[in-house]
N, CA, C and O atoms as a DFTB+ gen file, in Angstrom:
796 C
 N C O
     1  1      11.326     -16.464     -62.296
     2  2      10.480     -15.437     -62.882
     3  2       9.287     -15.308     -61.956
     4  3       8.850     -16.245     -61.287
     5  1       8.776     -14.041     -61.967
     6  2       7.722     -13.693     -61.112
     7  2       6.441     -14.275     -61.586
     8  3       6.188     -14.230     -62.789
     9  1       5.521     -14.875     -60.661
    10  2       4.262     -15.433     -61.027
    11  2       3.296     -14.674     -60.290
    12  3       3.435     -14.410     -59.096
    13  1       2.242     -14.293     -61.043
    14  2       1.122     -13.467     -60.451
    15  2       0.440     -14.300     -59.405
    16  3       0.367     -15.514     -59.595
    17  1      -0.082     -13.747     -58.283
    18  2      -0.795     -14.405     -57.299
    19  2      -2.233     -14.619     -57.822
    20  3      -2.738     -13.848     -58.638
    21  1      -2.825     -15.618     -57.356
    22  2      -4.328     -15.799     -57.855
    23  2      -5.137     -14.776     -57.041
    24  3      -4.835     -14.387     -55.913
    25  1      -6.180     -14.400     -57.743
    26  2      -7.089     -13.365     -57.192
    27  2      -7.819     -14.002     -55.950
    28  3      -7.909     -15.227     -55.874
    29  1      -8.318     -13.215     -55.019
    30  2      -8.957     -13.727     -53.770
    31  2     -10.237     -14.526     -54.149
    32  3     -10.595     -15.508     -53.500
    33  1     -10.875     -14.076     -55.185
    34  2     -12.117     -14.762     -55.579
    35  2     -11.815     -16.170     -56.051
    36  3     -12.670     -17.048     -55.932
    37  1     -10.588     -16.422     -56.599
    38  2     -10.274     -17.676     -57.111
    39  2      -9.826     -18.673     -56.097
    40  3      -9.959     -19.877     -56.317
    41  1      -9.284     -18.203     -54.959
    42  2      -8.761     -19.142     -53.899
    43  2     -10.033     -19.706     -53.103
    44  3     -10.977     -18.952     -52.866
    45  1     -10.040     -20.974     -52.718
    46  2     -11.072     -21.486     -51.944
    47  2     -11.004     -20.950     -50.479
    48  3      -9.966     -20.856     -49.824
    49  1     -12.177     -20.634     -50.084
    50  2     -12.268     -20.063     -48.695
    51  2     -12.309     -21.166     -47.618
    52  3     -13.178     -22.036     -47.577
    53  1     -11.293     -21.047     -46.757
    54  2     -11.183     -22.081     -45.658
    55  2     -11.387     -21.292     -44.420
    56  3     -10.710     -20.289     -44.191
    57  1     -12.312     -21.729     -43.612
    58  2     -12.527     -21.074     -42.363
    59  2     -11.269     -21.066     -41.400
    60  3     -10.544     -22.055     -41.294
    61  1     -11.079     -20.014     -40.778
    62  2      -9.912     -19.785     -39.823
    63  2     -10.205     -20.732     -38.594
    64  3     -11.342     -21.132     -38.341
    65  1      -9.151     -21.040     -37.891
    66  2      -9.151     -21.714     -36.665
    67  2     -10.106     -21.074     -35.663
    68  3     -10.807     -21.761     -34.920
    69  1     -10.119     -19.716     -35.661
    70  2     -11.018     -18.987     -34.729
    71  2     -12.440     -19.266     -34.973
    72  3     -13.228     -19.392     -34.035
    73  1     -12.822     -19.373     -36.303
    74  2     -14.224     -19.659     -36.620
    75  2     -14.753     -21.090     -36.473
    76  3     -15.895     -21.338     -36.087
    77  1     -13.814     -22.044     -36.818
    78  2     -14.213     -23.446     -36.851
    79  2     -14.000     -24.171     -35.499
    80  3     -14.394     -25.330     -35.371
    81  1     -13.399     -23.530     -34.508
    82  2     -13.010     -24.212     -33.267
    83  2     -13.419     -23.361     -32.079
    84  3     -12.587     -22.664     -31.499
    85  1     -14.791     -23.415     -31.683
    86  2     -15.186     -22.696     -30.561
    87  2     -14.488     -22.920     -29.284
    88  3     -14.365     -22.037     -28.434
    89  1     -14.030     -24.133     -29.164
    90  2     -13.366     -24.564     -27.852
    91  2     -11.980     -23.808     -27.854
    92  3     -11.548     -23.354     -26.794
    93  1     -11.278     -23.668     -29.037
    94  2     -10.096     -22.921     -29.105
    95  2     -10.313     -21.426     -28.830
    96  3      -9.465     -20.749     -28.250
    97  1     -11.428     -20.962     -29.250
    98  2     -11.783     -19.470     -29.043
    99  2     -12.010     -19.228     -27.565
   100  3     -11.532     -18.241     -27.006
   101  1     -12.804     -20.209     -26.880
   102  2     -12.997     -20.033     -25.444
   103  2     -11.735     -20.225     -24.612
   104  3     -11.556     -19.576     -23.581
   105  1     -10.910     -21.075     -25.043
   106  2      -9.674     -21.313     -24.361
   107  2      -8.815     -20.115     -24.500
   108  3      -8.117     -19.791     -23.539
   109  1      -8.789     -19.385     -25.649
   110  2      -7.990     -18.118     -25.863
   111  2      -8.401     -16.998     -24.966
   112  3      -7.603     -16.293     -24.349
   113  1      -9.778     -16.874     -24.933
   114  2     -10.403     -15.808     -24.109
   115  2     -10.121     -16.087     -22.699
   116  3      -9.659     -15.185     -21.999
   117  1     -10.352     -17.229     -22.223
   118  2     -10.139     -17.661     -20.844
   119  2      -8.671     -17.410     -20.337
   120  3      -8.426     -16.926     -19.232
   121  1      -7.731     -17.783     -21.245
   122  2      -6.347     -17.524     -20.964
   123  2      -5.976     -16.056     -20.822
   124  3      -5.175     -15.712     -19.952
   125  1      -6.539     -15.178     -21.658
   126  2      -6.394     -13.781     -21.697
   127  2      -6.981     -13.242     -20.337
   128  3      -6.351     -12.438     -19.650
   129  1      -8.065     -13.668     -20.028
   130  2      -8.771     -13.150     -18.822
   131  2      -8.046     -13.559     -17.507
   132  3      -7.951     -12.812     -16.533
   133  1      -7.521     -14.878     -17.579
   134  2      -6.762     -15.263     -16.314
   135  2      -5.487     -14.638     -16.229
   136  3      -5.018     -14.443     -15.108
   137  1      -4.820     -14.277     -17.298
   138  2      -3.514     -13.561     -17.277
   139  2      -3.873     -12.080     -16.677
   140  3      -3.218     -11.586     -15.759
   141  1      -4.871     -11.495     -17.230
   142  2      -5.197     -10.133     -16.712
   143  2      -5.486     -10.211     -15.197
   144  3      -4.989      -9.411     -14.404
   145  1      -6.279     -11.170     -14.848
   146  2      -6.544     -11.263     -13.410
   147  2      -5.265     -11.531     -12.514
   148  3      -5.097     -10.961     -11.436
   149  1      -4.451     -12.373     -13.007
   150  2      -3.236     -12.743     -12.276
   151  2      -2.285     -11.452     -12.182
   152  3      -1.542     -11.323     -11.209
   153  1      -2.319     -10.567     -13.140
   154  2      -1.567      -9.303     -13.046
   155  2      -2.287      -8.364     -12.171
   156  3      -1.607      -7.616     -11.468
   157  1      -3.632      -8.298     -12.115
   158  2      -4.311      -7.303     -11.335
   159  2      -4.472      -7.689      -9.935
   160  3      -4.444      -6.808      -9.075
   161  1      -4.638      -8.915      -9.617
   162  2      -4.880      -9.240      -8.208
   163  2      -3.827      -8.841      -7.103
   164  3      -4.201      -8.472      -5.989
   165  1      -2.609      -8.920      -7.423
   166  2      -1.599      -8.403      -6.417
   167  2      -1.845      -6.892      -6.141
   168  3      -1.732      -6.487      -4.985
   169  1      -2.160      -6.081      -7.098
   170  2      -2.399      -4.696      -6.932
   171  2      -3.653      -4.395      -6.178
   172  3      -3.715      -3.406      -5.448
   173  1      -4.777      -5.320      -6.353
   174  2      -5.986      -5.056      -5.637
   175  2      -5.931      -5.584      -4.233
   176  3      -6.489      -4.956      -3.333
   177  1      -5.289      -6.704      -3.994
   178  2      -5.341      -7.298      -2.621
   179  2      -4.028      -6.994      -1.815
   180  3      -3.857      -7.504      -0.708
   181  1      -3.135      -6.185      -2.364
   182  2      -1.865      -6.017      -1.540
   183  2      -2.316      -5.290      -0.264
   184  3      -3.353      -4.629      -0.200
   185  1      -1.439      -5.469       0.756
   186  2      -1.761      -4.900       2.077
   187  2      -1.413      -3.360       1.948
   188  3      -0.541      -2.941       1.187
   189  1      -2.172      -2.579       2.755
   190  2      -1.947      -1.195       2.652
   191  2      -0.435      -0.854       2.998
   192  3       0.123      -1.384       3.958
   193  1       0.121      -0.053       2.270
   194  2       1.543       0.304       2.323
   195  2       1.846       1.096       3.657
   196  3       0.891       1.526       4.303
   197  1       3.026       1.287       4.055
   198  2       3.443       1.974       5.228
   199  2       2.905       3.390       5.233
   200  3       2.502       3.931       4.203
   201  1       2.908       3.991       6.454
   202  2       2.347       5.415       6.587
   203  2       3.224       6.442       5.876
   204  3       2.833       7.607       5.805
   205  1       4.397       6.068       5.345
   206  2       5.226       7.056       4.715
   207  2       4.489       7.756       3.627
   208  3       3.672       7.111       2.970
   209  1       4.695       8.977       3.383
   210  2       4.024       9.724       2.317
   211  2       4.763       9.419       0.996
   212  3       5.954       9.691       0.845
   213  1       4.052       8.882       0.116
   214  2       4.706       8.453      -1.233
   215  2       4.681       9.627      -2.059
   216  3       4.095      10.643      -1.687
   217  1       5.338       9.542      -3.257
   218  2       5.333      10.737      -4.179
   219  2       4.061      10.863      -4.797
   220  3       3.802      11.919      -5.373
   221  1       3.115       9.817      -4.760
   222  2       1.850       9.893      -5.416
   223  2       0.732      10.286      -4.352
   224  3      -0.465      10.205      -4.628
   225  1       1.157      10.671      -3.248
   226  2       0.099      10.767      -2.098
   227  2      -0.651      12.043      -2.468
   228  3      -0.119      12.973      -3.074
   229  1      -1.884      12.025      -2.076
   230  2      -2.833      13.240      -2.413
   231  2      -2.551      14.220      -1.252
   232  3      -2.223      13.798      -0.143
   233  1      -2.679      15.479      -1.513
   234  2      -2.507      16.439      -0.459
   235  2      -3.524      16.357       0.584
   236  3      -4.644      15.931       0.302
   237  1      -3.218      16.737       1.789
   238  2      -4.254      16.626       2.972
   239  2      -5.308      17.628       2.641
   240  3      -5.228      18.793       3.029
   241  1      -6.381      17.132       1.862
   242  2      -7.529      18.021       1.590
   243  2      -8.713      17.846       2.457
   244  3      -9.659      18.634       2.438
   245  1      -8.650      16.805       3.217
   246  2      -9.872      16.561       4.080
   247  2      -9.784      17.459       5.270
   248  3      -8.803      17.464       6.013
   249  1     -10.859      18.238       5.436
   250  2     -10.988      19.147       6.543
   251  2     -12.148      18.545       7.523
   252  3     -12.922      17.651       7.181
   253  1     -12.141      19.139       8.708
   254  2     -13.057      18.687       9.755
   255  2     -14.524      18.795       9.113
   256  3     -14.873      19.875       8.637
   257  1     -15.286      17.820       9.095
   258  2     -16.629      17.935       8.658
   259  2     -16.838      17.508       7.209
   260  3     -17.973      17.285       6.789
   261  1     -15.714      17.386       6.411
   262  2     -15.856      17.081       4.997
   263  2     -14.996      15.835       4.686
   264  3     -13.876      15.707       5.181
   265  1     -15.553      14.898       3.840
   266  2     -14.723      13.709       3.528
   267  2     -14.956      12.738       4.644
   268  3     -15.512      13.032       5.702
   269  1     -14.434      11.423       4.291
   270  2     -14.600      10.420       5.361
   271  2     -13.788      10.619       6.639
   272  3     -14.208      10.229       7.728
   273  1     -12.574      11.257       6.475
   274  2     -11.765      11.492       7.686
   275  2     -12.532      12.632       8.548
   276  3     -12.571      12.585       9.777
   277  1     -13.078      13.555       7.862
   278  2     -13.886      14.542       8.613
   279  2     -15.084      14.022       9.204
   280  3     -15.478      14.485      10.274
   281  1     -15.709      13.098       8.609
   282  2     -16.967      12.368       9.076
   283  2     -16.483      11.604      10.319
   284  3     -17.143      11.661      11.356
   285  1     -15.440      10.948      10.249
   286  2     -14.899      10.183      11.485
   287  2     -14.600      11.082      12.638
   288  3     -14.885      10.800      13.802
   289  1     -13.980      12.237      12.232
   290  2     -13.597      13.251      13.389
   291  2     -14.821      13.770      13.961
   292  3     -14.822      14.001      15.170
   293  1     -15.903      13.998      13.252
   294  2     -17.076      14.554      13.842
   295  2     -18.013      13.611      14.514
   296  3     -19.107      13.965      14.956
   297  1     -17.502      12.290      14.581
   298  2     -18.321      11.248      15.320
   299  2     -19.277      10.586      14.475
   300  3     -20.018       9.768      15.019
   301  1     -19.397      10.804      13.175
   302  2     -20.349      10.183      12.363
   303  2     -19.861       8.759      11.805
   304  3     -19.862       8.516      10.598
   305  1     -19.491       7.939      12.671
   306  2     -19.045       6.583      12.376
   307  2     -19.894       5.485      12.621
   308  3     -19.478       4.331      12.520
   309  1     -21.128       5.775      12.957
   310  2     -21.962       4.754      13.423
   311  2     -22.340       3.747      12.395
   312  3     -22.475       2.559      12.688
   313  1     -22.527       4.251      11.090
   314  2     -22.865       3.335       9.978
   315  2     -21.668       3.075       9.090
   316  3     -20.757       3.900       9.021
   317  1     -21.658       1.925       8.400
   318  2     -20.499       1.513       7.714
   319  2     -20.448       2.277       6.352
   320  3     -19.423       2.326       5.673
   321  1     -21.637       2.874       5.998
   322  2     -21.648       3.719       4.788
   323  2     -20.780       5.086       4.923
   324  3     -20.205       5.618       3.973
   325  1     -20.778       5.547       6.205
   326  2     -20.017       6.759       6.421
   327  2     -18.562       6.570       6.459
   328  3     -17.875       7.572       6.259
   329  1     -17.969       5.429       6.687
   330  2     -16.597       5.195       6.709
   331  2     -16.082       4.527       5.364
   332  3     -16.555       3.506       4.863
   333  1     -15.070       5.253       4.888
   334  2     -14.527       4.752       3.628
   335  2     -12.989       4.315       3.801
   336  3     -12.172       4.379       2.882
   337  1     -12.701       3.865       5.098
   338  2     -11.376       3.509       5.351
   339  2     -10.876       2.447       4.508
   340  3     -11.476       1.379       4.390
   341  1      -9.681       2.741       3.860
   342  2      -9.086       1.641       3.056
   343  2      -7.830       1.140       3.705
   344  3      -6.763       1.744       3.603
   345  1      -7.971       0.079       4.340
   346  2      -6.971      -0.499       5.244
   347  2      -7.137      -1.977       5.389
   348  3      -8.272      -2.455       5.390
   349  1      -6.067      -2.739       5.513
   350  2      -6.113      -4.204       5.641
   351  2      -6.847      -4.592       6.922
   352  3      -6.734      -3.893       7.929
   353  1      -7.644      -5.764       6.900
   354  2      -8.282      -6.073       8.010
   355  2      -7.491      -6.651       9.142
   356  3      -8.017      -6.698      10.254
   357  1      -6.327      -7.074       8.968
   358  2      -5.477      -7.583       9.928
   359  2      -4.000      -7.202       9.635
   360  3      -3.662      -6.864       8.501
   361  1      -3.131      -7.261      10.659
   362  2      -1.684      -6.941      10.466
   363  2      -1.075      -7.816       9.503
   364  3      -1.496      -8.972       9.457
   365  1      -0.137      -7.453       8.708
   366  2       0.764      -8.135       7.817
   367  2       2.171      -7.965       8.250
   368  3       2.647      -6.847       8.449
   369  1       2.845      -9.071       8.400
   370  2       4.327      -9.134       8.849
   371  2       5.148      -8.596       7.701
   372  3       5.129      -9.106       6.580
   373  1       5.880      -7.526       8.038
   374  2       6.724      -6.859       7.008
   375  2       8.187      -7.418       7.099
   376  3       9.016      -6.926       6.333
   377  1       8.531      -8.288       7.870
   378  2       9.956      -8.666       8.136
   379  2      10.714      -7.770       8.975
   380  3      10.177      -7.273       9.965
   381  1      11.896      -7.520       8.676
   382  2      12.719      -6.785       9.430
   383  2      13.345      -5.520       8.720
   384  3      13.277      -5.433       7.494
   385  1      13.898      -4.629       9.407
   386  2      14.598      -3.523       8.791
   387  2      15.568      -2.865       9.802
   388  3      15.662      -3.279      10.957
   389  1      16.292      -1.817       9.318
   390  2      17.254      -1.185      10.130
   391  2      16.748       0.299      10.372
   392  3      16.440       0.987       9.399
   393  1      16.667       0.756      11.562
   394  2      16.253       2.137      11.817
   395  2      17.359       3.132      11.366
   396  3      18.524       3.046      11.754
   397  1      16.934       4.006      10.585
   398  2      17.982       5.065       9.957
   399  2      17.868       6.299      10.748
   400  3      18.904       6.886      11.062
   401  1      16.676       6.773      11.117
   402  2      16.553       8.073      11.824
   403  2      15.286       8.113      12.539
   404  3      14.409       7.290      12.278
   405  1      15.125       9.042      13.451
   406  2      13.892       9.378      14.174
   407  2      13.179      10.454      13.381
   408  3      13.829      11.330      12.810
   409  1      11.886      10.408      13.333
   410  2      11.155      11.460      12.555
   411  2      10.733      12.591      13.488
   412  3      10.248      12.358      14.595
   413  1      10.921      13.779      13.031
   414  2      10.535      14.958      13.818
   415  2       9.013      15.033      14.065
   416  3       8.199      14.736      13.190
   417  1       8.670      15.449      15.313
   418  2       7.279      15.356      15.680
   419  2       6.298      16.074      14.803
   420  3       5.196      15.617      14.495
   421  1       6.825      17.341      14.388
   422  2       5.883      18.220      13.466
   423  2       5.735      17.477      12.117
   424  3       4.617      17.374      11.611
   425  1       6.739      17.002      11.572
   426  2       6.778      16.263      10.291
   427  2       5.968      14.967      10.510
   428  3       5.251      14.586       9.585
   429  1       6.021      14.281      11.618
   430  2       5.157      13.072      11.816
   431  2       3.689      13.361      11.886
   432  3       2.847      12.597      11.415
   433  1       3.422      14.444      12.464
   434  2       1.969      14.915      12.518
   435  2       1.434      15.272      11.154
   436  3       0.307      14.934      10.790
   437  1       2.307      15.996      10.378
   438  2       1.775      16.316       9.000
   439  2       1.680      14.992       8.247
   440  3       0.667      14.804       7.572
   441  1       2.628      14.057       8.291
   442  2       2.413      12.765       7.547
   443  2       1.249      11.939       7.952
   444  3       0.621      11.238       7.158
   445  1       0.959      12.058       9.335
   446  2      -0.109      11.369       9.876
   447  2      -1.433      11.918       9.311
   448  3      -2.285      11.126       8.908
   449  1      -1.634      13.245       9.271
   450  2      -2.814      13.777       8.764
   451  2      -2.997      13.549       7.173
   452  3      -4.113      13.411       6.674
   453  1      -1.881      13.525       6.474
   454  2      -1.903      13.196       5.034
   455  2      -2.309      11.687       4.909
   456  3      -3.061      11.374       3.987
   457  1      -1.893      10.812       5.711
   458  2      -2.105       9.504       5.595
   459  2      -3.627       9.244       5.961
   460  3      -4.273       8.381       5.365
   461  1      -4.155      10.004       6.937
   462  2      -5.614       9.906       7.297
   463  2      -6.446      10.263       6.170
   464  3      -7.452       9.599       5.923
   465  1      -6.071      11.374       5.384
   466  2      -6.816      11.803       4.382
   467  2      -6.749      10.791       3.232
   468  3      -7.769      10.522       2.598
   469  1      -5.634      10.257       2.966
   470  2      -5.434       9.254       1.942
   471  2      -6.241       7.967       2.120
   472  3      -6.837       7.402       1.202
   473  1      -6.199       7.541       3.454
   474  2      -6.804       6.220       3.737
   475  2      -8.296       6.326       4.051
   476  3      -8.969       5.295       4.019
   477  1      -8.879       7.537       4.362
   478  2     -10.209       7.729       4.567
   479  2     -10.702       7.387       5.952
   480  3     -11.853       7.002       6.156
   481  1      -9.769       7.542       6.925
   482  2     -10.150       7.283       8.302
   483  2      -9.044       7.908       9.233
   484  3      -8.140       8.618       8.793
   485  1      -9.193       7.587      10.525
   486  2      -8.322       8.305      11.519
   487  2      -7.433       7.245      12.043
   488  3      -7.790       6.067      12.064
   489  1      -6.213       7.670      12.491
   490  2      -5.234       6.812      13.169
   491  2      -5.821       6.576      14.525
   492  3      -6.519       7.404      15.110
   493  1      -5.497       5.390      14.995
   494  2      -6.009       5.011      16.405
   495  2      -5.300       5.990      17.304
   496  3      -4.092       6.208      17.206
   497  1      -6.162       6.627      18.265
   498  2      -5.620       7.715      19.179
   499  2      -4.535       7.196      20.042
   500  3      -3.709       7.997      20.479
   501  1      -4.458       6.011      20.317
   502  2      -3.410       5.373      21.231
   503  2      -1.987       5.597      20.518
   504  3      -0.975       5.656      21.217
   505  1      -1.919       5.723      19.124
   506  2      -0.743       5.807      18.546
   507  2      -0.327       7.211      17.984
   508  3       0.749       7.383      17.410
   509  1      -1.179       8.127      18.172
   510  2      -1.055       9.445      17.561
   511  2       0.178      10.192      18.053
   512  3       0.790      10.898      17.251
   513  1       0.570      10.091      19.269
   514  2       1.707      10.816      19.853
   515  2       2.973       9.977      19.958
   516  3       3.999      10.434      20.463
   517  1       2.880       8.734      19.470
   518  2       4.124       7.936      19.505
   519  2       5.286       8.406      18.484
   520  3       5.054       9.102      17.495
   521  1       6.456       7.977      18.821
   522  2       7.657       8.354      18.004
   523  2       7.523       7.557      16.744
   524  3       7.129       6.391      16.783
   525  1       7.859       8.191      15.567
   526  2       8.024       7.498      14.304
   527  2       9.477       7.466      13.942
   528  3      10.264       8.349      14.281
   529  1       9.795       6.421      13.246
   530  2      11.192       6.213      12.806
   531  2      11.218       5.856      11.376
   532  3      10.301       5.225      10.850
   533  1      12.291       6.268      10.733
   534  2      12.499       5.896       9.296
   535  2      13.266       4.655       9.219
   536  3      14.352       4.596       9.796
   537  1      12.791       3.619       8.540
   538  2      13.354       2.278       8.583
   539  2      13.724       1.823       7.117
   540  3      12.907       1.896       6.200
   541  1      14.962       1.366       6.963
   542  2      15.336       0.868       5.684
   543  2      15.028      -0.595       5.618
   544  3      15.494      -1.375       6.448
   545  1      14.277      -0.960       4.675
   546  2      13.783      -2.397       4.572
   547  2      14.793      -3.090       3.678
   548  3      15.557      -2.426       2.977
   549  1      14.811      -4.463       3.692
   550  2      15.862      -5.265       2.951
   551  2      15.869      -4.953       1.467
   552  3      16.905      -5.103       0.819
   553  1      14.701      -4.505       0.887
   554  2      14.615      -4.190      -0.581
   555  2      15.130      -2.900      -0.837
   556  3      15.041      -2.483      -1.992
   557  1      15.717      -2.104       0.138
   558  2      16.284      -0.844      -0.097
   559  2      15.283       0.366       0.025
   560  3      15.690       1.525      -0.048
   561  1      13.996       0.059       0.209
   562  2      13.111       1.078       0.320
   563  2      13.065       1.661       1.764
   564  3      13.323       0.933       2.723
   565  1      12.753       2.910       1.913
   566  2      12.692       3.615       3.166
   567  2      11.184       3.919       3.507
   568  3      10.481       4.523       2.696
   569  1      10.702       3.490       4.722
   570  2       9.387       3.674       5.170
   571  2       9.358       4.197       6.622
   572  3      10.361       4.117       7.331
   573  1       8.247       4.710       7.039
   574  2       8.107       5.255       8.340
   575  2       7.220       4.338       9.204
   576  3       6.113       4.031       8.762
   577  1       7.620       3.883      10.388
   578  2       6.880       3.084      11.318
   579  2       6.762       3.756      12.658
   580  3       7.590       4.575      13.059
   581  1       5.727       3.388      13.319
   582  2       5.406       3.882      14.689
   583  2       6.120       3.026      15.671
   584  3       6.191       1.816      15.461
   585  1       6.676       3.582      16.771
   586  2       7.310       2.775      17.783
   587  2       6.256       2.781      18.928
   588  3       5.726       3.840      19.263
   589  1       5.962       1.641      19.508
   590  2       4.983       1.537      20.675
   591  2       5.713       2.302      21.832
   592  3       6.935       2.422      21.916
   593  1       4.768       2.812      22.730
   594  2       5.131       3.594      23.855
   595  2       6.171       2.891      24.740
   596  3       7.065       3.563      25.253
   597  1       6.092       1.575      24.940
   598  2       7.012       0.782      25.870
   599  2       8.258       0.370      25.230
   600  3       8.956      -0.481      25.780
   601  1       8.593       0.883      24.144
   602  2       9.814       0.445      23.387
   603  2      10.674       1.682      23.072
   604  3      10.149       2.759      22.789
   605  1      11.987       1.509      23.126
   606  2      13.010       2.502      22.775
   607  2      13.916       2.005      21.619
   608  3      14.540       0.952      21.748
   609  1      13.989       2.708      20.558
   610  2      14.832       2.265      19.445
   611  2      15.774       3.488      19.154
   612  3      15.486       4.648      19.449
   613  1      16.851       3.115      18.582
   614  2      17.891       4.185      18.162
   615  2      18.303       3.875      16.680
   616  3      18.170       2.743      16.216
   617  1      18.794       4.893      15.975
   618  2      19.327       4.641      14.746
   619  2      20.413       3.552      14.682
   620  3      21.332       3.566      15.501
   621  1      20.331       2.652      13.770
   622  2      21.264       1.574      13.779
   623  2      20.648       0.302      14.296
   624  3      21.183      -0.768      14.002
   625  1      19.562       0.332      15.046
   626  2      18.909      -0.851      15.616
   627  2      18.203      -1.697      14.499
   628  3      17.594      -1.153      13.578
   629  1      18.313      -2.980      14.621
   630  2      17.526      -3.947      13.681
   631  2      16.188      -4.096      14.364
   632  3      16.201      -4.351      15.568
   633  1      15.010      -3.965      13.720
   634  2      13.728      -4.074      14.219
   635  2      12.906      -4.998      13.314
   636  3      13.201      -5.205      12.136
   637  1      11.845      -5.544      13.951
   638  2      10.853      -6.259      13.105
   639  2       9.630      -5.436      13.008
   640  3       9.296      -4.668      13.911
   641  1       8.923      -5.603      11.853
   642  2       7.823      -4.678      11.445
   643  2       6.559      -5.446      11.082
   644  3       6.541      -6.592      10.632
   645  1       5.471      -4.651      11.339
   646  2       4.115      -5.132      10.785
   647  2       3.445      -4.008      10.142
   648  3       3.655      -2.850      10.500
   649  1       2.628      -4.328       9.183
   650  2       1.716      -3.421       8.488
   651  2       0.564      -2.966       9.281
   652  3       0.110      -3.588      10.241
   653  1       0.054      -1.704       8.773
   654  2      -1.117      -1.239       9.655
   655  2      -2.350      -2.115       9.188
   656  3      -2.338      -2.835       8.189
   657  1      -3.401      -1.953      10.042
   658  2      -4.626      -2.577       9.769
   659  2      -5.825      -1.920      10.422
   660  3      -5.627      -1.106      11.324
   661  1      -6.985      -2.200      10.053
   662  2      -8.179      -1.687      10.595
   663  2      -8.462      -2.016      12.067
   664  3      -8.434      -3.181      12.462
   665  1      -8.732      -0.989      12.872
   666  2      -9.008      -1.250      14.258
   667  2     -10.515      -1.635      14.399
   668  3     -11.431      -0.881      14.070
   669  1     -10.679      -2.885      14.921
   670  2     -12.045      -3.409      15.012
   671  2     -12.768      -2.815      16.260
   672  3     -13.995      -2.891      16.325
   673  1     -12.048      -2.228      17.248
   674  2     -12.774      -1.631      18.317
   675  2     -13.136      -0.225      18.127
   676  3     -14.033       0.231      18.837
   677  1     -12.537       0.547      17.232
   678  2     -12.930       1.854      16.812
   679  2     -13.379       2.000      15.472
   680  3     -12.538       1.818      14.592
   681  1     -14.590       2.306      15.130
   682  2     -14.996       2.321      13.671
   683  2     -14.197       3.548      13.027
   684  3     -14.006       4.624      13.592
   685  1     -13.760       3.192      11.729
   686  2     -13.147       4.114      10.939
   687  2     -11.838       4.626      11.375
   688  3     -11.380       5.685      10.946
   689  1     -11.165       3.785      12.328
   690  2      -9.818       4.013      12.782
   691  2      -8.834       2.875      12.369
   692  3      -9.242       1.737      12.137
   693  1      -7.608       3.208      12.293
   694  2      -6.731       2.193      11.856
   695  2      -5.418       2.274      12.782
   696  3      -5.016       3.323      13.284
   697  1      -4.842       1.091      12.927
   698  2      -3.562       1.029      13.674
   699  2      -2.444       1.154      12.548
   700  3      -2.427       0.427      11.555
   701  1      -1.543       2.119      12.800
   702  2      -0.598       2.422      11.739
   703  2       0.536       1.193      11.671
   704  3       0.500       0.233      12.440
   705  1       1.422       1.351      10.761
   706  2       2.518       0.387      10.654
   707  2       3.325       0.473      11.919
   708  3       3.581       1.581      12.390
   709  1       3.733      -0.609      12.483
   710  2       4.355      -0.644      13.740
   711  2       5.738      -1.325      13.790
   712  3       5.986      -2.244      13.008
   713  1       6.657      -0.891      14.704
   714  2       7.751      -1.647      14.907
   715  2       7.247      -2.590      16.077
   716  3       6.663      -2.155      17.070
   717  1       7.528      -3.901      15.859
   718  2       7.027      -4.888      16.830
   719  2       8.081      -5.323      17.844
   720  3       7.731      -5.700      18.963
   721  1       9.389      -5.279      17.473
   722  2      10.436      -5.654      18.415
   723  2      11.784      -4.986      17.982
   724  3      12.026      -4.687      16.812
   725  1      12.612      -4.787      18.996
   726  2      14.041      -4.293      18.676
   727  2      14.969      -5.439      18.794
   728  3      15.151      -5.910      19.917
   729  1      15.561      -5.930      17.800
   730  2      16.314      -7.031      17.835
   731  2      17.740      -6.733      18.358
   732  3      18.451      -7.610      18.848
   733  1      18.105      -5.467      18.226
   734  2      19.440      -4.968      18.782
   735  2      20.141      -4.193      17.659
   736  3      19.638      -3.933      16.566
   737  1      21.344      -3.866      18.067
   738  2      22.137      -3.098      16.983
   739  2      22.477      -3.866      15.788
   740  3      22.753      -5.064      15.853
   741  1      22.461      -3.180      14.663
   742  2      22.685      -3.823      13.358
   743  2      24.155      -3.523      13.033
   744  3      24.697      -2.479      13.398
   745  1      24.783      -4.497      12.322
   746  2      26.199      -4.374      11.913
   747  2      26.335      -3.357      10.750
   748  3      27.417      -2.808      10.540
   749  1      25.298      -3.119      10.034
   750  2      25.388      -2.250       8.921
   751  2      24.346      -1.041       8.986
   752  3      23.141      -1.233       8.829
   753  1      24.823       0.051       9.197
   754  2      23.868       1.198       9.323
   755  2      23.832       1.816       7.962
   756  3      24.862       2.330       7.526
   757  1      22.646       1.809       7.199
   758  2      22.642       2.457       5.884
   759  2      22.561       3.899       6.153
   760  3      22.223       4.370       7.239
   761  1      22.901       4.607       5.065
   762  2      22.916       6.059       4.973
   763  2      21.407       6.488       4.931
   764  3      20.543       5.784       4.408
   765  1      21.165       7.682       5.516
   766  2      19.867       8.189       5.478
   767  2      19.458       8.604       4.065
   768  3      20.299       8.988       3.253
   769  1      18.182       8.523       3.787
   770  2      17.717       9.002       2.464
   771  2      17.928      10.455       2.349
   772  3      17.912      11.137       3.374
   773  1      18.135      11.018       1.136
   774  2      18.207      12.442       1.048
   775  2      16.882      13.027       1.057
   776  3      15.935      12.402       0.579
   777  1      16.726      14.320       1.625
   778  2      15.499      14.883       1.707
   779  2      14.906      15.151       0.345
   780  3      15.604      15.521      -0.600
   781  1      13.588      14.954       0.262
   782  2      12.847      15.016      -1.003
   783  2      12.915      13.723      -1.878
   784  3      12.168      13.622      -2.852
   785  1      13.749      12.786      -1.568
   786  2      13.800      11.543      -2.244
   787  2      12.642      10.670      -1.883
   788  3      12.255      10.650      -0.714
   789  1      12.034       9.916      -2.845
   790  2      10.906       9.074      -2.558
   791  2      11.393       8.025      -1.531
   792  3      12.482       7.460      -1.633
   793  1      10.481       7.800      -0.504
   794  2      10.751       6.739       0.491
   795  2       9.787       5.517       0.331
   796  3       9.885       4.550       1.086
């Protein structure tokens, strides 16, 4: 048979664990903050991604004389306040990948300008005219890397890669993602990404 519940006034009030154990409360708050920090740190400290234009890339809106890239172009790079370059301080080893295709010069220049606007600085002039290649990384992602002038690569070659970094010799300039060595022909040539597909 159904028994009525006692009214809240009749029940003795017992303090909750949250109220009677401040150590427990501090431990819960600390665990929550540590979890949030552990999730956020990889996004905050990750190395700058390859020069490839992502689907979330901002359009190239920086024009000469406006924005950080414009300030760098006009020579106003003397103070650190004028430069807003977002780039890793040193190169990061990306591992290896397989060259899928060579990037067209006009498309490479367009991607470079978009990358400069997104990063808030200019590419190191020594790499501006270099050949760009589309590389398939082991995780299946396609990215664009710059080939040094003294190196020749072809589609199908296995190459080692490094991420871009801030150029310490030129204020507000960065060295782009680079092919560091050509290991030789790869046994498996991946198919090229379809145009318009995210790389």
